[in-house]
N, C-alpha and C positions, 0 to 999 in steps of 0.2 A: 504494501500499499503507500510505502514510502518512497518509492521510485516512481509510481504513477502519481504521486502527488507531485511531486518535482516535475513530471511530465507537462502535468495540468497548470504548475505554475509557469513553467517555461513559456508555454502556449498563451497564457493570459497575460505574462509581462510584456513578451515580444511580439504579439499577435494582435489582432481584433477577432479572431477565430472564437466563438462561443464556447467556454469550456465550463464546468463543473466548478463554483468556487471552492477553495482551497486553504486553510489558514496559512498563513504566511510564519511558519516556526521553524526553527532551526533543523529539525528532525526532517520538514519535509523539502527544506532547501539544498540538502546535501548534492544531490546530483541535478541539479536545475541546469547547470552548463552542459551537463551530456547530453542534453534534450533539443540546447539550443539549435545546433545545425539542422534537426528534424524540422523546425520553423521554415528553413531554408529550403528544403526539399520539397516542404507542400506548397511554398512559392513559385518553387522551379515548375512543379506540377500545372499549378495554377496558371503560371506565364506562359508555358507551352501550350494549354488548353485554349488560352485567350488568342494567343499567336494564330492557331488553327482555327479557331470560330472566325476569328476577323477574315482568314482569307477564305475559306467557304462561304461567308456572308456576302464576299465583294465589298466589303469595308474599304475604302480607299487608304492609300499610305500614309497620310497624313493623322487623319484621326485613329488608325491603328496605333500608329506612333504615339500618340496622346494617351490613348488607353493603355499601352505597354508600359509608359513611363509612370502612370500614376498609379498601377497594381502595387508595386512595391511600398509605395507610401503609404496607399491606403490599407494593405494589409497590416501594416507594421505599426500604423497609427501615428506615423512620423516621430516614433522614438530615436530613430537613428538619425533622421534629419536633424532633429534638436540638437544632438549632440554634435553635428557638422556644425550648425550654425552658432553653436556656442562657443566650439573651438576655434573657429574663425576669427570671432569677437576677440579671444583672449589672445590668439596669435597676432592677430594685426596691431594691437594696441602697443607692441613693444615696451611692456611696462615689467617690473622685475616679478619672478616668479609666483609670490606671494599675491600680488594683485592680479595675476592670470588665472590663478586658482578660485580667487574672489570674481573674476570676470564668468569664470564657467558656472557659478552657482547663480548668478542673476538670471531671475526669470523673464527680465526683457532682452528683445531683441534690439541689436545695434545694426548701424548702417552696413557693415561689413557681414553680419550675420545674411541679411536680407539679399545681398549682392552676393553671397557665395551660394544662396539657395537657388536665385534666379538664374546663376552661371549652371549651376549642376543640372537643374531640370533641363534647360535648354540644351545643355551636351548630351544629356541622358536621352532626351527626345531625338537629336540629331542621330545618335547610335541606334536608336530603334527605330526609326527611319531607315537608316541603312542595312539592318537585321532585314527588315519586312521588305524591301527591294531586293537584297539577295536572296533568299529563302524563299518566295514566293512562286518560285517555279518549281518543276519535278525534276530536276536537276539529279542525279545519282549523289549520294549523301546528303542532301537537305535534312531530311529527318534526322540522321546523326549529327551533325552539327547544329542543328537546334536543341537535343538533348544536351550536348555540351555546354553550350550555352546557359542552361537552365540550371545545369549543376554547378554553376558558379555562385549561386545564392547558398549552397549547402558550402562550398568551400571557403565563403569569405566569413562565415557564422564559426566554422570550426575554425580559423584561423583568430577571429575574435577571442571566441570561446577558450582556447589555447593561452592568450596573452591575459587573461583574467587571471589564472592561475598560476601562469609562469613569470611576467614581468610585476617589479615592485608597483605597489600604489602610494601614487601620490599624497595620501590622506588615509586617516583612520578610519573615516566616517563617508558614506556614500555606497551608491548600488554598487561598483564593482568591487569596494573594500567588503562590502556585507556577503556578495557572493564570494570573494574570494575567502574569506575568511570561516565560511561556512562548508564549503565545498569541502568533498574527499578529493583533494587533488592530484592524487596518482591515477585515481578512478577516472575524473575529467582527463587528464592527460592521455590516458590511452584510447579513452573513447573518441578525443579528438584527433589521434594518430591514426585509427581506425577509417573514422570518415573520410581521413585527405588522403589515407592510402585506398579507399574504396574507389573515390572520386578520379584520383590520378589513375588508377586503371581504367574506369570505363572511358573516360575522355581520351585517353590517348589511343584506346582502341577502336573507338567511335570517330575520332576524327584529330589524326596526331599535331596537322597543321595548327589547327586551332586551338587545341589542348596546349601546344608547348608555349603558344602567344600568351595564354590566359596564364598559366601557371608560372611564368617569367614574372608578370605584370603582379601577379598576387606574391611573390618571393620578395619584390622588389618593394611593394609596398609595405609588407610587414617589417622589414628591415628598416625602412624609412619611419614605420610607426614606432617600432622600439627605441629608434635612436632621437628620434622630436621626442617623444614622450619623457624621455630620459633627460634630454637636455633643457626641455623649455618647461616641463613641470615636476621634474623630479619622480616621476611615476607615471600610473595610468589611474584614470577615473572613469566612471560608465559615459562620461559626454566623449572623452578620447575614444572608448570602445566603439561609441557610435561613429564617431568620425572615420576612423580605421575601415570600418564596415562601410560605409557609403564611398568612401575614397578606392577602397580596394574592389569594391563592385564595380565601379566607372573605369578603374584603371585594365581590370582583366577585359572588360568588354571590348574595350580599345585594343587588346593583345589580341583578343578573338577576331576582330576585322582585321587585324596585321595579318596574322597567322592564316585565317581563311584567303584572304586576297593572295598571300604569296603562293599556296597550292591549288589555287585556280588553273 
């Protein structure tokens, strides 16, 4: 029951998918991070379904790209986008480490937060428009490449979960610190490693070129996240974890485009 409760907490925290309410006590939160990538798997499944539905209904490229761009934000409730916006406000302040951490806690959105959100959504829309154009035909490998793209949502969350139990926390309170403290870290690390290994095998079998581009992008963004969080904030927070997830997905999708086009 504790494992089931951990899964329900993971979905209630990181998605808008309706699940039964569970008490957020220490016993129920030990394995929450183990199920975080499953939220990405469900998102990838819905992303694939929406893509195919738009194509089957003959919906145009622009509207399809808009729907595909909004789906991750709507399903997550914007929790990761909030982390991106707060982090961009803090990084753009060029203040001391302590001041940056204060900005992360500020519920108000500054100019850089709004600008970063707008730029992110525009870039994501452009990418989804390219995906729809490239994968709308019946060329060999179309469905396999689409599945590789969808698996990126699982990979980004597995790396994010791994960081929560592996990277130092910038403060002793907050979402990341809470999950890190209550988690069974060894179990989470093993589970994240399994998710990453299975995704890597599937992605490279399905479309080696696209997979290579996505994994290179993911590893580079993970390295940047570790270096930036330590240098600028002294560790990670929940906002920084959300920032990484959003950046990782955007960069991975860019890697997919480059890898897919090089293999055409």
